[in-house]
N, C-alpha and C positions, 0 to 999 in steps of 0.2 A: 602364696601358699597357705598362710593361716586361713584366709578366706575359704579356701578348697577343703582344708581339714574340717573345718565347722560344719560346711555343706555335707561331708561324707558322715561325720557323727549324726547329724540330724535325720539324715535318710537313715541310718542304722538304728536309731532308736524310735522310728515312727511306729506307733503302737498298732495292734490289731483291732479289730472292731469286736465290741463286747455288746452290752445290752442294747436294744434298739428301742428306746422309750418313745413314746408318742405323747402329744398333747394337743388338745383341740378346744375350741369354744367358741363363742358368738360375741358380737359387739352390737348393743343397741342404744338407741337414743333414750337418754334418761326420762325425758318429758312426753315423748310420744309413743315409746315402746317399739318404734320402727327399726328395722336392721340398718345399720351404717354400713354403706358399701365403699370399698377402697380405703379403709382404716389401716393404718400401719400398726403391727403388732411385733414387738422386737425385744429380743433378750439381749442387752447390751453386753454382758459378761460373756456371753456366747458369740457375741457378733452374727447373731442369726435372726432372720425376720421374714415376714410375710406379709399379706394385704388380705382383707376380709374379701368374700365374694358377693354376690348380689342379695344373698339372704344374711350377710353379715356374719358368715362362719368363717373360721380358719382352722388350720391344722399344721403341726410340726412333726417331723419324724427326727430319727438319730439325735435324741436329746441325751446328754450325760445326766447320771443322777446327781442331786444336789438341790440347794436353795438359791433361786436366781430372781432378779427382778426382772419383771415385766413392764414393759412400757406400751401403752396405746395411745395413738394420736390421730387426728384427722382435721382437715381444714374446716373450720366452723365449730369446732368443739375444744373444751379444755383437755389438755393432755392428762392421762392418768396412769399411775403406777402401781404395782402391788408385787410383793414377793410371793414367788410360786414354788412349792416343792415338788421336784421331779422324781419319781412319777407321781401323776397327779390326775384326778377325774376332770372330766368336762367341765368347763366354767363359763358363766355367763357375765360380760362385763357391760357397765352403762357408761356412757359419755355425756356430759353436761354441755348443751350449747353455749357457744361464746363467740364474740367477734374478733377476739384476741387470735393472733397467727398461732398456727400449730407449732409447739415447741419441737425442737429437735435434740438428740442425744448429743452431749458434750463428750469429745474422745480425747481432748487434749489434756484433760485432768486424770488422775488415777482412779477414780471411782465413777465409771460411767453413768451418768445421770442427767435428768433433765435440768436445764439451767434454774428453774425455779426451786429445785431441790439441791443445787450445788453449793458448797461453802464459798468457793472461789468465784468472783465475778468474771464471766467469760463472755466476750462478744462473739456472735457467731451470724453468718450470711452465706446464702447459697451463692454459687458463683454465677448461675443462670440470673439470678435476681440482680447482680452487679452489672452484668452484661446488658441486661434489659435497660439499664440506666445509661447506656452509652459509654462503658468504660473501653478505652482503646487497648489497653494491657491490663495483665492481673495487678501489677503495681499501682496502676491508674485506679482500678476498682476499688482497692482497698482503702481508698481515701475516703470513699462514702461511709466507711464505718466511724462511730463516734470515738475520738481520741486517737485515730490513726491519720498519719498524713504520709508523704512520700518526698524525699529528696530526689529531685529529677535533673537530668540531662537532656532536655528536649522530651519527647514522648516515648522514646524507644528505651531509656534508661531511668529506673526508678527504684529507690530503696525505701523499705518501710520505716517509717519514724513513729515511735509509740511514746506518746506523752514526753517528748523533746528527745529522746534517745533513740540512736539508730546505728547502722553499721555493725560492728562486732559487740555491741550491747543489745542487740536484739537478734534471737536466734530464729531461724526459719526452718520448719520441719516439712517434709514432703514424703509421702509414702511411709510415714512412721519412722524417719531417720533424718538427722540433722543435715541440712542442706551446706555443703562447703564449696564455695567457689570464688575464693579470694574475696570474701566480702568486706576486707578493710577499705578497699578503694571506693571513694565517692563516685566515680563513673562506672562501677560494677553494679549491675543491675541484678534482678532475680534468675534470669535465664530459664524461667518455666512457663509454659503456654498455659493459658487459663483453659483451654480446651483439654477435657479430661480430668479436671479438677472438681469435684462435686461441691464443696463448701470451704470456707474460711473461718477459723477461729483465732481469737485473739485474747491472749492472757496479757495484762496490763499491769506490769510490775515486776518484781524479782520473781523468778521461777527456777532458781539454781537448786531447790530441793528437788525438783523433778528433772531438770535437765543440764545441770552442772554450769561450769564456766560459760560466760558469753550470754546468758540469759538475765543479765542485770536489769536489763529495761523492759524484757517481755519475751514472748513468744508469738510467732505467726505459724500457725499450725494449718498445713492444707491437707484436706481430706481427699482422696483419690476417688473417682467415681465409682459406683457400687456395681457388682454384678447382676446380672439379670436374676429373677426369681426362679426357683427350682423348675425345671421343666419347660423354660420358656426361652425364646430367641428373640433378639431385637436387633435391629440396626438403625442407623442415624446418618443423617447428612445435613451440614449446615454451612451457610455462607453469610458473611457481612461484608458490607461496603461502607468505607469512611470518606465522605466527599471532601474533608479538609486536606487529607494526605493522598486522596486518590487512592486510597489503600483498600486491599481487600484479604480476607483470610477464609479458608474453607477448612472443614474438618469431616471426615467419615469414621464411623464406629460400627463394630459388629460385636455382638456378645451372646454367648448361648451357656445355658446351666442344665445339668443333670441333677439327680439328687445328691451326688457328693462332688464331683467335677464342675467346674466354672471355667470360661475363657472369655478374655476381653482383648480387642485389638483396636487401636485407634491412630489415624495419621491426620497431621494437621500442617497447614502451611500459611504464612501471612507476608504480604509485600507492603510497603508504605513509601511515599515520596516524602520529600522534605514538608514540614508542617507550614501552615500560613498563619501569620500572628492577626490580631484585630485591625492592625493599620496596612494590612494587604501585602507584607513582605513575606517571602517564604525564608525560612532559617536554613541557611545552606549546611548540606550534610547532617541534617537529623533524619534522613532515610534509613531504613533498617529493613530487614526481612529476617523470618525463621522458619525452620521446619522442625517438627516435633513428632515423635513417635512414642506411643504409650501401648504396652501390652501387660496382661495378667493371666495367671492361672491359678485357681483356687481350689481347695480340697477340704472337705469336712465331714467327719462322721462322729459318733458320739463319744469319741475319745480324743480326736485329734482334729486340730484346724490349722491350714497353712495357707498363706497367701504369696506367691512369688511375682513381684513387680519389677517391670523394666521402663525406663524412660530415657530415651535420647533426645537431645535439643540442640540444634544448630543455629546460633544467631549471628548475624552480621549486621554491625551497627555502627553506623557513621559517628564520629566525634566532631560536633560542631565547634568553630573556633571564631568566627565572624559570618556576618550576613555579606554574602558575595553573589556567586552565580545564581540567576533565578530561572529554574526550569522544573519540570514535573518528572524528571527521570528517576528511575529506580535503581539504577546502577551505583555501585559504592564509588566514594571519593576517598582519598587519602586526607587526613588519617582515619582509619576504621579499625574495629575489633572484630575477629572472627574467633567465636567460642563453641567448643564442642564439650557438651555435659553429658555424662552418662550416669545413671542412678540404678543400681539394682539392689533391691531388697527383699528379705525373706521373712516373713512374720510367721512365728511358729507359736501354737498354743496346745498344751497337753493338759486335759481336763483329768483331774483326780477326784478322789472322794471329798466333795465338798471344797475343794480348792482346785487351783491351776497353777500351771508353770508356764510363763510366756518368755519367749526369746525372739528378739528382732535383730537382725545381721544387715548391714547396708554396707556396699561398696560403692566408691564414686571415683570417677576419672573426669577431671575438668582440665581441659586444653585451653588455655587463654593465649592468643595472639594479638599483637597489635602492630599494624602497618603504618609508617610514617612517611613523610616526604624522603627523598634520597638522603641518607646520612652518612655514606661511606664512599670511598672510591673517588676517582677523579670525574672531571664532568662528562668525558666519553664513555667511562663505565656506567655512569648514572644514565645517559640517554639510551643505551642499549638495553637497561634493564627494564623489566615488565614492573608497572606499579604493583606493589603489594607482593612481589615475589619473594622478597627476604624480609621476614618480620623483625622489627626493631626489639620486640619483646615476645618472649615465648614462655609461658610457665606451666609446668605439668603438676597438678595437685591430685594425689591419689590419698584417699581416705577409706579406711576400714573401720566401722563402728558397730558395737555390740550394745544390747540392753537386754538383761535378764532380771526378770521379776518372778517372785513367788507370791501369788495370792493365798494368805493363810485361810482356813476354815473359818467361818464367822463364829465368833465367840459372844454371844448374847447380842447386844447391840453394837459390837466391835467389828469392822473390817480393817484389816492390816496387811500392808504390803511390804516387802523387803526386796532389795535389789542391788545390782551392781551394773554399771555402765563404763564404757570405754571408748577410747578412739585412738588410732595410730594412722599418722598423717605424714606424708613425705612431700615436699616441695622441690622441684628440679626446674632449674633454667637452661634454655636452648637456642635463646635470642642473642641479639648482639648486645642488649643492654640489661642489666640487673636491676630490678625494682626492689625485690626482696631476696635475700641469699638462699641457697640450697639449704634446706632445714628438715629436720623430723621433729614431729611434736606428738607426745604421747599423753593420753588423759586417762585417769583411772578415778572412778568415784563409788562409793557405798552409801546406802539410804535406807531409811525405814520411814513409813508414814502410816497412820491410822485415822479411821473415821469412826465416830462415836455417833449414834443416833437416838433421839428421843422424840416425843411427840411435837415439841415446840421448839426444840433445841438441836442444833447440830455442831460438833466440835470436830475438827480435823488439824493435825499436826505431825511435824516430823523432824528430822534431823539428817544431815548428810556431811560426809568428808570427802574431799576432792582434792587430788594432785594432778600437777600438770608439769611436763619436763620439756624443755625446748633445747635443742642443740643445733647450731647453724655453723655454716663454713664461712672462712673469711673471703671477701672479695674486694675488687677493686672500684671504687666509686669515682665520682667526678674530681673530688677533692682529695684523693689518696685512698689508703685501705682501710676497710673496716673490718676489725677483728671479729673472730668466731665468737660465739657465746654458749655457754652451757648454764642453763637457769632451770630452777625448780621453784614451783608456787603451790602452796598449800592453802587450805581454806575449809572452816567447818561452818555450816550454815544451817538454819532452822526456819520454819515456818509454823504460824498457829492461826487458825481461823475459827470464827464463830458465826453461825447463822441462828438468828432467832426470829420466829414466826408466831407471835401471839394471836394474830387474827389471820383468817384465811387470805385476806386482802392485802395483808402489809407483811413485809419481810426487811429485816436489817442484816447486813453482813459487817463484819470488823476482821481484817486480815493484816496480821504482822509478819513480815518476812524480810530476811537478809538474803544478800546475793553477793557474789563476787565475780570479777572479770581479770584474768591474767592479760598483761600487755600482749599485744600482737608483734609480728616481725617487723611491720612497717614503723611502729612506734619504737621498737627496740634497735633497728639497724638503719633507718634511713639515712641517704646520705646524697642527695641529687635534687635536680629541678623537677618540681611537680607541675608540668605544662599546664594542666587544666585549672590549677589554681593560680598561675603565674607567680611562684614562690620557689625558694630554695628549702628543702626541709632537711632537718638534722634531728636523729633519732638519739635515745638516750637508754643505754643499756642498763641502767641503775633503776629504772622503773620498778614500782612494787605493784601489788594486787590493787585494784579498784575494790572497795567494799563498801555495800550499801545496806541500808534499813529503810524500809517503806511501809508506811501505815496506810490502809485503804479502808474506807467507810463507804458503804453502798445501802441507800434506802430505796425500796420500791413499794408501790401502792397500786394494785389493780382492782378493777371490778369487770363486769361483762362488757362495758363500753369504753372504760377509760384506764389509762395506765400512766404512771410518771415515775421518774427515776432520778436520784441525785448521787453523784459519785465524788468523792473528795480523796486526795492523796498528798503525802508529804514524803519526799524521797530524799535521804540524805547520803551523799556519796563521799567517802573518805578517800583521798589519793586519786581524785578523778584526773584521767589524763586529758591533755589538751595541747594545743599547739599555740605557741605564743611568739609574736613578732619581735625581731631585735633590730637595732641600727646596723648590722652587718650587712655587706653587699657581697653576692658572689654572681658572676657572669650577668651583671646588671639586673639581678634579681634579689628582692628583700630575703634575708635569712630569717626562717621561723624554726624554733627549738621546741621539741617535745618535753614537757614539764608537768608537774603534777599539783594540785591544789584540792581543798576540800570543797565540796559543791553541795548545792541543794536545789531540788526542783519540786514545785507544788502546784497545785491546780486541780482540774477536774471537769466534770460534764454533768449537764442537767438538762432534763427534757420531758416531754409528755407525749402520749399518743392518744387521740380523741377519735372515736368512731361512735357517733351519736345514735341512740334508739329514737326513732324505727329506722333511720338512715344508716343501715349497717353497710351499704355499699361506699360510704364516704369515710374517708380516714384523713385526718391531719395530724402530722407530726412536726415537732418543733424541737430542737437541741441548740445547746451552746456549750463549747469546750473552750478551756484555756489552760495554758501552761506558762509558768515563769521560771527561769534557771538562773542560779548567781552562784559565783564563786565566793570564797569567805571574804573577800574584801569588798562584796557588794557589785563587782564587775559582773555584766551579764554574758550568759553562756551563748556561743554560736549556735545558729541552725536551730532556733527554737521557733516553731510555727507560731503564726499570729492568731489572736482569738478570733473565733468565727461563730456565726449562726447559721443552721440550716433549717429552713422550712419547707414542709412538702405537703401538697394536697395530693391524695392518691383516691382514684376511683375505681371500684371493682363492680362490674355490671353483671346482671343475671345471665343465666344460660339460655340460648335458643337452638333451633335445629340446625342453623348454620354455622354461627360463631359461638365459641365456649371460652370461657376464661378471659373474658375481655376485660381490660383493665386501661387506665390513662394516669398520668401523674404531672405535676406541675412542681419544679424545685426551684427555690432561690436560696443560694449560698452567698452570704455577706461576710467578706473577711475584713477585719478591722484593720487600722493603720498600725504598722509595727515599728514602734520608735523606742523601745527598749532593747538595744542591741550590742553585741561587743564590740570591743575596740577595734576590730578590723572589719566591722560590717557597715552598712550604710541602713539608714531608714527606709521602709517600703510603704508606699502608699496602699490604702485600703481599695477593695473592688466588690463588685456585686456580679455574680454569674447567674443566669437563669437557664434552666434546663426544662425539658418537657419530653413526654414520650407516650406511645399508646401501642396497643396489640391484642393479641387474641389468636385463638387456635381453631383450625378447621377439622371437624371429624369426618374423616373420609371411609370409615367403615374400618378397614383393616389397618388404617395408617391415620396420622395425626400430622397436620401442618401448622407450625407456629409462625406467625407473622409479627414483627416487631419494628417500630420506627421511634428512635429517640435522638435528641438533639442536645448539645451542651454548649454553654456560652452564646445563646440564640441571639443577644444583642450584640455580637461581635465585639465585645469589651477589650480594648487593648490594657493588657495588664501584665505585671511582673509578680510572680510569687516570692516570697521570702525565702523560700526552700529550693528555689531554682538556682543552679550551679551557674547559668548563664545571665544571671542578674549583674555581675560584675562588669559584664560587656554591655549592659543595657539593652539586652535582647529579650524581648517579650515571649509570653506562653501563648499556646494555641489559641486561635481565633475560634469563630463558629465551626462546630463539627456536628453533621447529621449522620447518623448510622442507620442502615437499612439492614435488617436481619431476617433471615428465613432459615428454619429448621424443620426437617422431615422425619418423622418417627415412624418406623416401620414394625 
């Protein structure tokens, strides 16, 4: 009901069209004076962009009055930014040639800017680039980003791990709203198809100032694909084949845009068999399939912008327990999960005089069912039942979220934002078992943040207050009744960052931030067997907030053909919640209790990117990442990724009449031994994984066909990742996997 009322109010206040300001200009090469074709010209605050024509010209219509940052970028050039006062006369812009990759706008931080201008260090990667490198799923693809790994159960289930923190300590945002899908569970994956996702941004470190509770470890921000440019219509069809899982996925998309209205529709499907390890064995019941639908309707005039998005995802995922039957079937086996996830978001922006008002509303419905072996009734009844007819576990999670921000008019060099955020969430059980109780969670937060810009210095800071209340019902667990809880958690957090750029080629960033996380329902109320972990877990209703403080230092140096970076962090977490073994035994399983202790994590990433002159087609990238996590008594934290090196040779070849955008790459990821482990983990042996790929595009006149071939673990190494939940059973990760991809753009 609340969601419907908000929708009605939004429609009621939709403003009328006022002035129709236009803005035009041209983009040329700073060295030759030649026009730059297909350069991206973008107003990030207005979320409005276009591309230059053959003569380097561009134009905008329906722009609101005010002062806005204009960003211009093109492959082979250094990205350029400039403040523009609307209305404005035509302008001529120049881009300097560079072998550095084209910069993109960072959306996840409050002041949309190029990464080189951002006070916070944010990693960004296009999903198309991740897919070119052979990613099986979105969770698999993000592991190619520095400082990001994945906690996996086979290849169908993956959870992001940012600098050693995961699950409820890492927030995932999609369509501009937080994704809520029972992420407390280790075997609960993202449940989002990579098809229809344009790019991925990663904030590494506390982001509670921007996002509230659960962003203590960072944020994975998924940007949906953009609409077509004004007065254009496009269609796309793509297909991928994975030789290891005999898997395939396909996707079709159509989009069209007028001057004000925009439409987009995409449907995708994927089916995979059990994956095969490097020793030739198939891991039984790692098969999975999914269906995904994404739709969008956009509207924009000179005073108002709206973006309505909808995503439905059905995932059917096998839960592996042991290596058993060896076949290539894609039919589900018990146990398996059936997950339906609906995400509806409405992004509104009202442009005022030199300011704007933003309101994002999201509604999600997550229906998670888990089917197990027959677990009730007598043997005759069990024989008559259809496998999977009655879910052992069925949880309905409904979430309504809102985010209201007022972007104040610029005052000198200051940009300031005030806002409120909130969430109302209900969890309901309908299965025969209860994992977490029926409960209601309510969040409310209020914050302010400001950015101050000077020629060589940038300062950004803010403060935020949050309150979370959790009310649950009592329920009967395996060892008796679990009482209801009524808890309230409060926290005040802040962040302060400095960017110093004394030279054009060098920049340093220092960020200090605090964050918090309220305990989740599983940590507060668990009382039962966790079959995936082979243990009996008992929650603790007296748990308090996790509260952390992190220091980040980032150094960057770049010129026309070389760039290097070094990132270091230290994260102190008070009252870190973890699960600890005890001597108690229930149902032949060791009992683990949730408890708290102070913890610290530290480490970082270092690397460089070389593209030597005159060999601009050659790129060599190398990076190293490390994380160490310890409790106060110097015991090591669990599920901390091993140190790793990644070295990549990338080749970008010139254009010809037949094949364009040709590329090839060769990548070696070296993971070191993991021998500093928690008391209930075992050491993990290091390994090397070789990957390679090549591709290009065919220009067919009115359409373009992209062809890509990539391979991972080409030497078919038999290995086990330290972050694999199948490690305790001695089950190896996926072996050689070659991916064939075809995409047709019309």
